[in-house]
PyMOL Python script that loads the backbone (N, CA, C, O; Angstrom):
from pymol import cmd

cmd.read_pdbstr("""\
ATOM      1  N   MET A   1      66.879  35.136 115.448  1.00  0.00           N
ATOM      2  CA  MET A   1      67.653  34.014 115.937  1.00  0.00           C
ATOM      3  C   MET A   1      67.932  34.192 117.423  1.00  0.00           C
ATOM      4  O   MET A   1      68.202  35.299 117.888  1.00  0.00           O
ATOM      5  N   ASP A   2      67.867  33.127 118.136  1.00  0.00           N
ATOM      6  CA  ASP A   2      68.205  33.188 119.550  1.00  0.00           C
ATOM      7  C   ASP A   2      69.641  32.729 119.756  1.00  0.00           C
ATOM      8  O   ASP A   2      70.365  32.533 118.780  1.00  0.00           O
ATOM      9  N   GLY A   3      70.064  32.557 120.986  1.00  0.00           N
ATOM     10  CA  GLY A   3      71.426  32.143 121.292  1.00  0.00           C
ATOM     11  C   GLY A   3      71.790  30.794 120.708  1.00  0.00           C
ATOM     12  O   GLY A   3      72.970  30.491 120.533  1.00  0.00           O
ATOM     13  N   ASN A   4      70.783  29.972 120.401  1.00  0.00           N
ATOM     14  CA  ASN A   4      71.044  28.673 119.799  1.00  0.00           C
ATOM     15  C   ASN A   4      71.196  28.757 118.287  1.00  0.00           C
ATOM     16  O   ASN A   4      71.572  27.776 117.645  1.00  0.00           O
ATOM     17  N   PHE A   5      70.910  29.912 117.720  1.00  0.00           N
ATOM     18  CA  PHE A   5      71.021  30.150 116.290  1.00  0.00           C
ATOM     19  C   PHE A   5      70.190  29.160 115.496  1.00  0.00           C
ATOM     20  O   PHE A   5      70.678  28.551 114.544  1.00  0.00           O
ATOM     21  N   SER A   6      68.935  28.999 115.888  1.00  0.00           N
ATOM     22  CA  SER A   6      68.054  28.127 115.117  1.00  0.00           C
ATOM     23  C   SER A   6      67.731  28.849 113.815  1.00  0.00           C
ATOM     24  O   SER A   6      67.079  29.893 113.820  1.00  0.00           O
ATOM     25  N   GLY A   7      68.168  28.311 112.753  1.00  0.00           N
ATOM     26  CA  GLY A   7      68.037  28.939 111.448  1.00  0.00           C
ATOM     27  C   GLY A   7      69.404  28.930 110.782  1.00  0.00           C
ATOM     28  O   GLY A   7      70.274  28.137 111.143  1.00  0.00           O
ATOM     29  N   THR A   8      69.588  29.811 109.814  1.00  0.00           N
ATOM     30  CA  THR A   8      70.846  29.854 109.087  1.00  0.00           C
ATOM     31  C   THR A   8      71.942  30.434 109.965  1.00  0.00           C
ATOM     32  O   THR A   8      71.778  31.503 110.552  1.00  0.00           O
ATOM     33  N   ALA A   9      73.048  29.734 110.050  1.00  0.00           N
ATOM     34  CA  ALA A   9      74.239  30.221 110.734  1.00  0.00           C
ATOM     35  C   ALA A   9      75.421  30.030 109.798  1.00  0.00           C
ATOM     36  O   ALA A   9      75.435  29.116 108.974  1.00  0.00           O
ATOM     37  N   PHE A  10      76.389  30.883 109.933  1.00  0.00           N
ATOM     38  CA  PHE A  10      77.570  30.851 109.080  1.00  0.00           C
ATOM     39  C   PHE A  10      78.751  30.452 109.960  1.00  0.00           C
ATOM     40  O   PHE A  10      79.067  31.142 110.929  1.00  0.00           O
ATOM     41  N   ASN A  11      79.397  29.348 109.626  1.00  0.00           N
ATOM     42  CA  ASN A  11      80.380  28.722 110.503  1.00  0.00           C
ATOM     43  C   ASN A  11      81.821  28.949 110.066  1.00  0.00           C
ATOM     44  O   ASN A  11      82.164  28.799 108.893  1.00  0.00           O
ATOM     45  N   VAL A  12      82.656  29.315 111.035  1.00  0.00           N
ATOM     46  CA  VAL A  12      84.099  29.401 110.845  1.00  0.00           C
ATOM     47  C   VAL A  12      84.706  28.325 111.731  1.00  0.00           C
ATOM     48  O   VAL A  12      84.599  28.385 112.955  1.00  0.00           O
ATOM     49  N   TRP A  13      85.349  27.334 111.105  1.00  0.00           N
ATOM     50  CA  TRP A  13      85.964  26.203 111.813  1.00  0.00           C
ATOM     51  C   TRP A  13      87.464  26.406 111.893  1.00  0.00           C
ATOM     52  O   TRP A  13      88.104  26.744 110.897  1.00  0.00           O
ATOM     53  N   ILE A  14      88.025  26.203 113.070  1.00  0.00           N
ATOM     54  CA  ILE A  14      89.478  26.209 113.224  1.00  0.00           C
ATOM     55  C   ILE A  14      89.844  24.875 113.845  1.00  0.00           C
ATOM     56  O   ILE A  14      89.486  24.590 114.988  1.00  0.00           O
ATOM     57  N   GLU A  15      90.556  24.066 113.090  1.00  0.00           N
ATOM     58  CA  GLU A  15      90.903  22.724 113.557  1.00  0.00           C
ATOM     59  C   GLU A  15      92.111  22.781 114.485  1.00  0.00           C
ATOM     60  O   GLU A  15      92.976  23.647 114.357  1.00  0.00           O
ATOM     61  N   TRP A  16      92.148  21.845 115.414  1.00  0.00           N
ATOM     62  CA  TRP A  16      93.239  21.751 116.377  1.00  0.00           C
ATOM     63  C   TRP A  16      94.488  21.130 115.766  1.00  0.00           C
ATOM     64  O   TRP A  16      95.427  20.826 116.502  1.00  0.00           O
ATOM     65  N   LYS A  17      94.539  20.931 114.468  1.00  0.00           N
ATOM     66  CA  LYS A  17      95.597  20.164 113.815  1.00  0.00           C
ATOM     67  C   LYS A  17      96.986  20.793 113.930  1.00  0.00           C
ATOM     68  O   LYS A  17      97.985  20.074 113.901  1.00  0.00           O
ATOM     69  N   LYS A  18      97.069  22.095 114.058  1.00  0.00           N
ATOM     70  CA  LYS A  18      98.376  22.744 114.073  1.00  0.00           C
ATOM     71  C   LYS A  18      98.898  22.866 115.499  1.00  0.00           C
ATOM     72  O   LYS A  18      98.167  23.228 116.421  1.00  0.00           O
ATOM     73  N   GLU A  19     100.173  22.558 115.654  1.00  0.00           N
ATOM     74  CA  GLU A  19     100.799  22.750 116.959  1.00  0.00           C
ATOM     75  C   GLU A  19     101.212  24.212 117.095  1.00  0.00           C
ATOM     76  O   GLU A  19     101.437  24.906 116.103  1.00  0.00           O
ATOM     77  N   ASN A  20     101.305  24.654 118.319  1.00  0.00           N
ATOM     78  CA  ASN A  20     101.718  26.030 118.616  1.00  0.00           C
ATOM     79  C   ASN A  20     100.786  27.076 118.021  1.00  0.00           C
ATOM     80  O   ASN A  20     101.224  28.173 117.673  1.00  0.00           O
ATOM     81  N   MET A  21      99.504  26.744 117.903  1.00  0.00           N
ATOM     82  CA  MET A  21      98.528  27.721 117.435  1.00  0.00           C
ATOM     83  C   MET A  21      98.333  28.758 118.529  1.00  0.00           C
ATOM     84  O   MET A  21      98.230  28.400 119.703  1.00  0.00           O
ATOM     85  N   PRO A  22      98.282  30.029 118.171  1.00  0.00           N
ATOM     86  CA  PRO A  22      98.086  31.073 119.173  1.00  0.00           C
ATOM     87  C   PRO A  22      96.598  31.222 119.539  1.00  0.00           C
ATOM     88  O   PRO A  22      95.956  32.198 119.151  1.00  0.00           O
ATOM     89  N   TRP A  23      96.063  30.254 120.282  1.00  0.00           N
ATOM     90  CA  TRP A  23      94.631  30.230 120.583  1.00  0.00           C
ATOM     91  C   TRP A  23      94.169  31.484 121.310  1.00  0.00           C
ATOM     92  O   TRP A  23      93.080  31.989 121.039  1.00  0.00           O
ATOM     93  N   ASN A  24      94.982  31.991 122.228  1.00  0.00           N
ATOM     94  CA  ASN A  24      94.609  33.215 122.932  1.00  0.00           C
ATOM     95  C   ASN A  24      94.478  34.382 121.961  1.00  0.00           C
ATOM     96  O   ASN A  24      93.556  35.191 122.069  1.00  0.00           O
ATOM     97  N   GLU A  25      95.399  34.462 121.020  1.00  0.00           N
ATOM     98  CA  GLU A  25      95.362  35.533 120.019  1.00  0.00           C
ATOM     99  C   GLU A  25      94.143  35.395 119.111  1.00  0.00           C
ATOM    100  O   GLU A  25      93.489  36.390 118.797  1.00  0.00           O
ATOM    101  N   ILE A  26      93.837  34.188 118.693  1.00  0.00           N
ATOM    102  CA  ILE A  26      92.670  33.947 117.841  1.00  0.00           C
ATOM    103  C   ILE A  26      91.394  34.398 118.550  1.00  0.00           C
ATOM    104  O   ILE A  26      90.581  35.130 117.985  1.00  0.00           O
ATOM    105  N   CYS A  27      91.234  33.956 119.776  1.00  0.00           N
ATOM    106  CA  CYS A  27      90.030  34.322 120.536  1.00  0.00           C
ATOM    107  C   CYS A  27      89.992  35.820 120.822  1.00  0.00           C
ATOM    108  O   CYS A  27      88.925  36.431 120.771  1.00  0.00           O
ATOM    109  N   ALA A  28      91.145  36.418 121.123  1.00  0.00           N
ATOM    110  CA  ALA A  28      91.200  37.856 121.386  1.00  0.00           C
ATOM    111  C   ALA A  28      90.789  38.661 120.151  1.00  0.00           C
ATOM    112  O   ALA A  28      90.068  39.651 120.267  1.00  0.00           O
ATOM    113  N   LYS A  29      91.246  38.239 118.975  1.00  0.00           N
ATOM    114  CA  LYS A  29      90.866  38.941 117.744  1.00  0.00           C
ATOM    115  C   LYS A  29      89.357  38.923 117.548  1.00  0.00           C
ATOM    116  O   LYS A  29      88.753  39.944 117.220  1.00  0.00           O
ATOM    117  N   VAL A  30      88.754  37.756 117.749  1.00  0.00           N
ATOM    118  CA  VAL A  30      87.304  37.647 117.576  1.00  0.00           C
ATOM    119  C   VAL A  30      86.583  38.516 118.606  1.00  0.00           C
ATOM    120  O   VAL A  30      85.627  39.213 118.267  1.00  0.00           O
ATOM    121  N   LEU A  31      87.029  38.479 119.847  1.00  0.00           N
ATOM    122  CA  LEU A  31      86.407  39.294 120.898  1.00  0.00           C
ATOM    123  C   LEU A  31      86.541  40.786 120.616  1.00  0.00           C
ATOM    124  O   LEU A  31      85.592  41.539 120.836  1.00  0.00           O
ATOM    125  N   GLU A  32      87.692  41.224 120.138  1.00  0.00           N
ATOM    126  CA  GLU A  32      87.913  42.637 119.844  1.00  0.00           C
ATOM    127  C   GLU A  32      86.980  43.162 118.762  1.00  0.00           C
ATOM    128  O   GLU A  32      86.503  44.295 118.835  1.00  0.00           O
ATOM    129  N   VAL A  33      86.727  42.336 117.766  1.00  0.00           N
ATOM    130  CA  VAL A  33      85.915  42.777 116.631  1.00  0.00           C
ATOM    131  C   VAL A  33      84.421  42.549 116.861  1.00  0.00           C
ATOM    132  O   VAL A  33      83.606  43.409 116.526  1.00  0.00           O
ATOM    133  N   PHE A  34      84.057  41.394 117.430  1.00  0.00           N
ATOM    134  CA  PHE A  34      82.648  41.008 117.506  1.00  0.00           C
ATOM    135  C   PHE A  34      82.050  41.059 118.909  1.00  0.00           C
ATOM    136  O   PHE A  34      80.845  40.865 119.069  1.00  0.00           O
ATOM    137  N   GLY A  35      82.870  41.317 119.930  1.00  0.00           N
ATOM    138  CA  GLY A  35      82.372  41.358 121.295  1.00  0.00           C
ATOM    139  C   GLY A  35      82.233  39.954 121.876  1.00  0.00           C
ATOM    140  O   GLY A  35      82.711  38.973 121.306  1.00  0.00           O
ATOM    141  N   LEU A  36      81.574  39.889 123.014  1.00  0.00           N
ATOM    142  CA  LEU A  36      81.360  38.607 123.675  1.00  0.00           C
ATOM    143  C   LEU A  36      80.369  37.747 122.910  1.00  0.00           C
ATOM    144  O   LEU A  36      79.494  38.282 122.229  1.00  0.00           O
ATOM    145  N   PRO A  37      80.484  36.432 123.006  1.00  0.00           N
ATOM    146  CA  PRO A  37      79.517  35.548 122.343  1.00  0.00           C
ATOM    147  C   PRO A  37      78.096  35.804 122.842  1.00  0.00           C
ATOM    148  O   PRO A  37      77.881  36.151 124.004  1.00  0.00           O
ATOM    149  N   GLY A  38      77.150  35.628 121.956  1.00  0.00           N
ATOM    150  CA  GLY A  38      75.746  35.752 122.334  1.00  0.00           C
ATOM    151  C   GLY A  38      74.919  36.534 121.346  1.00  0.00           C
ATOM    152  O   GLY A  38      73.919  36.026 120.840  1.00  0.00           O
ATOM    153  N   ASN A  39      75.317  37.769 121.056  1.00  0.00           N
ATOM    154  CA  ASN A  39      74.519  38.599 120.160  1.00  0.00           C
ATOM    155  C   ASN A  39      74.812  38.346 118.690  1.00  0.00           C
ATOM    156  O   ASN A  39      73.896  38.118 117.899  1.00  0.00           O
ATOM    157  N   ARG A  40      76.081  38.388 118.326  1.00  0.00           N
ATOM    158  CA  ARG A  40      76.448  38.259 116.913  1.00  0.00           C
ATOM    159  C   ARG A  40      76.923  36.862 116.550  1.00  0.00           C
ATOM    160  O   ARG A  40      76.852  36.461 115.388  1.00  0.00           O
ATOM    161  N   TYR A  41      77.406  36.122 117.536  1.00  0.00           N
ATOM    162  CA  TYR A  41      77.937  34.787 117.275  1.00  0.00           C
ATOM    163  C   TYR A  41      77.904  33.973 118.559  1.00  0.00           C
ATOM    164  O   TYR A  41      77.742  34.507 119.656  1.00  0.00           O
ATOM    165  N   ILE A  42      78.060  32.678 118.392  1.00  0.00           N
ATOM    166  CA  ILE A  42      78.306  31.789 119.523  1.00  0.00           C
ATOM    167  C   ILE A  42      79.539  30.967 119.176  1.00  0.00           C
ATOM    168  O   ILE A  42      79.936  30.886 118.013  1.00  0.00           O
ATOM    169  N   THR A  43      80.126  30.375 120.167  1.00  0.00           N
ATOM    170  CA  THR A  43      81.307  29.558 119.923  1.00  0.00           C
ATOM    171  C   THR A  43      81.198  28.254 120.699  1.00  0.00           C
ATOM    172  O   THR A  43      80.659  28.210 121.805  1.00  0.00           O
ATOM    173  N   THR A  44      81.713  27.214 120.106  1.00  0.00           N
ATOM    174  CA  THR A  44      81.757  25.909 120.756  1.00  0.00           C
ATOM    175  C   THR A  44      83.108  25.271 120.451  1.00  0.00           C
ATOM    176  O   THR A  44      83.795  25.657 119.506  1.00  0.00           O
ATOM    177  N   THR A  45      83.467  24.304 121.258  1.00  0.00           N
ATOM    178  CA  THR A  45      84.704  23.572 121.027  1.00  0.00           C
ATOM    179  C   THR A  45      84.428  22.082 121.085  1.00  0.00           C
ATOM    180  O   THR A  45      83.427  21.635 121.646  1.00  0.00           O
ATOM    181  N   SER A  46      85.321  21.338 120.502  1.00  0.00           N
ATOM    182  CA  SER A  46      85.295  19.889 120.606  1.00  0.00           C
ATOM    183  C   SER A  46      86.749  19.426 120.609  1.00  0.00           C
ATOM    184  O   SER A  46      87.664  20.249 120.601  1.00  0.00           O
ATOM    185  N   THR A  47      86.956  18.154 120.621  1.00  0.00           N
ATOM    186  CA  THR A  47      88.326  17.635 120.551  1.00  0.00           C
ATOM    187  C   THR A  47      88.917  17.814 119.162  1.00  0.00           C
ATOM    188  O   THR A  47      90.119  17.619 118.978  1.00  0.00           O
ATOM    189  N   MET A  48      88.104  18.179 118.184  1.00  0.00           N
ATOM    190  CA  MET A  48      88.552  18.316 116.796  1.00  0.00           C
ATOM    191  C   MET A  48      88.722  19.767 116.333  1.00  0.00           C
ATOM    192  O   MET A  48      89.538  20.041 115.453  1.00  0.00           O
ATOM    193  N   HIS A  49      87.958  20.699 116.919  1.00  0.00           N
ATOM    194  CA  HIS A  49      87.947  22.052 116.370  1.00  0.00           C
ATOM    195  C   HIS A  49      87.409  23.087 117.367  1.00  0.00           C
ATOM    196  O   HIS A  49      86.856  22.762 118.417  1.00  0.00           O
ATOM    197  N   LEU A  50      87.603  24.339 116.979  1.00  0.00           N
ATOM    198  CA  LEU A  50      86.978  25.495 117.602  1.00  0.00           C
ATOM    199  C   LEU A  50      86.018  26.048 116.555  1.00  0.00           C
ATOM    200  O   LEU A  50      86.399  26.226 115.398  1.00  0.00           O
ATOM    201  N   LEU A  51      84.790  26.318 116.946  1.00  0.00           N
ATOM    202  CA  LEU A  51      83.766  26.737 115.986  1.00  0.00           C
ATOM    203  C   LEU A  51      83.173  28.069 116.397  1.00  0.00           C
ATOM    204  O   LEU A  51      82.725  28.231 117.532  1.00  0.00           O
ATOM    205  N   PHE A  52      83.168  29.030 115.473  1.00  0.00           N
ATOM    206  CA  PHE A  52      82.472  30.293 115.639  1.00  0.00           C
ATOM    207  C   PHE A  52      81.269  30.257 114.699  1.00  0.00           C
ATOM    208  O   PHE A  52      81.428  30.086 113.490  1.00  0.00           O
ATOM    209  N   ARG A  53      80.061  30.420 115.255  1.00  0.00           N
ATOM    210  CA  ARG A  53      78.830  30.400 114.453  1.00  0.00           C
ATOM    211  C   ARG A  53      78.237  31.808 114.434  1.00  0.00           C
ATOM    212  O   ARG A  53      77.835  32.332 115.473  1.00  0.00           O
ATOM    213  N   PHE A  54      78.185  32.406 113.269  1.00  0.00           N
ATOM    214  CA  PHE A  54      77.721  33.778 113.112  1.00  0.00           C
ATOM    215  C   PHE A  54      76.295  33.834 112.598  1.00  0.00           C
ATOM    216  O   PHE A  54      75.871  32.997 111.802  1.00  0.00           O
ATOM    217  N   LYS A  55      75.557  34.843 113.070  1.00  0.00           N
ATOM    218  CA  LYS A  55      74.189  35.065 112.605  1.00  0.00           C
ATOM    219  C   LYS A  55      74.182  35.664 111.202  1.00  0.00           C
ATOM    220  O   LYS A  55      73.347  35.304 110.372  1.00  0.00           O
ATOM    221  N   SER A  56      75.116  36.578 110.939  1.00  0.00           N
ATOM    222  CA  SER A  56      75.094  37.263 109.642  1.00  0.00           C
ATOM    223  C   SER A  56      76.239  36.815 108.747  1.00  0.00           C
ATOM    224  O   SER A  56      77.336  36.506 109.213  1.00  0.00           O
ATOM    225  N   GLU A  57      75.960  36.790 107.485  1.00  0.00           N
ATOM    226  CA  GLU A  57      76.976  36.419 106.504  1.00  0.00           C
ATOM    227  C   GLU A  57      78.097  37.450 106.479  1.00  0.00           C
ATOM    228  O   GLU A  57      79.256  37.096 106.269  1.00  0.00           O
ATOM    229  N   LYS A  58      77.765  38.721 106.692  1.00  0.00           N
ATOM    230  CA  LYS A  58      78.769  39.781 106.707  1.00  0.00           C
ATOM    231  C   LYS A  58      79.794  39.540 107.822  1.00  0.00           C
ATOM    232  O   LYS A  58      80.997  39.654 107.589  1.00  0.00           O
ATOM    233  N   ASP A  59      79.325  39.208 109.026  1.00  0.00           N
ATOM    234  CA  ASP A  59      80.234  38.917 110.138  1.00  0.00           C
ATOM    235  C   ASP A  59      81.066  37.669 109.857  1.00  0.00           C
ATOM    236  O   ASP A  59      82.256  37.619 110.168  1.00  0.00           O
ATOM    237  N   TYR A  60      80.427  36.670 109.269  1.00  0.00           N
ATOM    238  CA  TYR A  60      81.144  35.441 108.879  1.00  0.00           C
ATOM    239  C   TYR A  60      82.292  35.769 107.927  1.00  0.00           C
ATOM    240  O   TYR A  60      83.412  35.292 108.110  1.00  0.00           O
ATOM    241  N   GLN A  61      82.012  36.584 106.915  1.00  0.00           N
ATOM    242  CA  GLN A  61      83.043  36.925 105.936  1.00  0.00           C
ATOM    243  C   GLN A  61      84.168  37.728 106.578  1.00  0.00           C
ATOM    244  O   GLN A  61      85.341  37.504 106.277  1.00  0.00           O
ATOM    245  N   LEU A  62      83.819  38.661 107.460  1.00  0.00           N
ATOM    246  CA  LEU A  62      84.827  39.452 108.151  1.00  0.00           C
ATOM    247  C   LEU A  62      85.707  38.561 109.024  1.00  0.00           C
ATOM    248  O   LEU A  62      86.925  38.735 109.054  1.00  0.00           O
ATOM    249  N   CYS A  63      85.105  37.615 109.730  1.00  0.00           N
ATOM    250  CA  CYS A  63      85.874  36.706 110.576  1.00  0.00           C
ATOM    251  C   CYS A  63      86.777  35.812 109.740  1.00  0.00           C
ATOM    252  O   CYS A  63      87.907  35.530 110.140  1.00  0.00           O
ATOM    253  N   THR A  64      86.304  35.371 108.605  1.00  0.00           N
ATOM    254  CA  THR A  64      87.114  34.552 107.707  1.00  0.00           C
ATOM    255  C   THR A  64      88.356  35.308 107.254  1.00  0.00           C
ATOM    256  O   THR A  64      89.443  34.736 107.175  1.00  0.00           O
ATOM    257  N   ILE A  65      88.192  36.582 106.960  1.00  0.00           N
ATOM    258  CA  ILE A  65      89.346  37.406 106.574  1.00  0.00           C
ATOM    259  C   ILE A  65      90.260  37.623 107.773  1.00  0.00           C
ATOM    260  O   ILE A  65      91.480  37.494 107.664  1.00  0.00           O
ATOM    261  N   LEU A  66      89.667  37.954 108.915  1.00  0.00           N
ATOM    262  CA  LEU A  66      90.418  38.224 110.138  1.00  0.00           C
ATOM    263  C   LEU A  66      91.292  37.039 110.552  1.00  0.00           C
ATOM    264  O   LEU A  66      92.426  37.219 110.994  1.00  0.00           O
ATOM    265  N   LEU A  67      90.758  35.837 110.405  1.00  0.00           N
ATOM    266  CA  LEU A  67      91.463  34.628 110.848  1.00  0.00           C
ATOM    267  C   LEU A  67      92.057  33.817 109.690  1.00  0.00           C
ATOM    268  O   LEU A  67      92.430  32.660 109.882  1.00  0.00           O
ATOM    269  N   SER A  68      92.147  34.397 108.515  1.00  0.00           N
ATOM    270  CA  SER A  68      92.555  33.646 107.321  1.00  0.00           C
ATOM    271  C   SER A  68      93.900  32.947 107.479  1.00  0.00           C
ATOM    272  O   SER A  68      94.091  31.874 106.906  1.00  0.00           O
ATOM    273  N   GLU A  69      94.826  33.506 108.223  1.00  0.00           N
ATOM    274  CA  GLU A  69      96.134  32.853 108.369  1.00  0.00           C
ATOM    275  C   GLU A  69      96.062  31.596 109.225  1.00  0.00           C
ATOM    276  O   GLU A  69      97.010  30.811 109.235  1.00  0.00           O
ATOM    277  N   TYR A  70      94.956  31.386 109.945  1.00  0.00           N
ATOM    278  CA  TYR A  70      94.800  30.222 110.814  1.00  0.00           C
ATOM    279  C   TYR A  70      93.872  29.157 110.238  1.00  0.00           C
ATOM    280  O   TYR A  70      93.779  28.057 110.782  1.00  0.00           O
ATOM    281  N   LEU A  71      93.185  29.477 109.142  1.00  0.00           N
ATOM    282  CA  LEU A  71      92.205  28.546 108.569  1.00  0.00           C
ATOM    283  C   LEU A  71      92.859  27.551 107.641  1.00  0.00           C
ATOM    284  O   LEU A  71      92.178  26.697 107.074  1.00  0.00           O
TER     285      LEU A  71
END
""", "prot")
cmd.dss("prot")
cmd.show_as("cartoon", "prot")
cmd.util.cbc("prot")
cmd.orient("prot")
């Protein structure tokens, strides 16, 4: 898979619906565990959500657990 993740990707969606979400903390947790975007995951944003797209299912599952209180 390249940086565009052409193929299977495992997505963790965090919606902007909650007020006072600790966005810096959420992003810091992902960076601490998975490093900078590019090798293991990529991230995108929209007006509706923050999206982490993982190459491996194992990383996806770990991120889901890591961010479970925000999902």
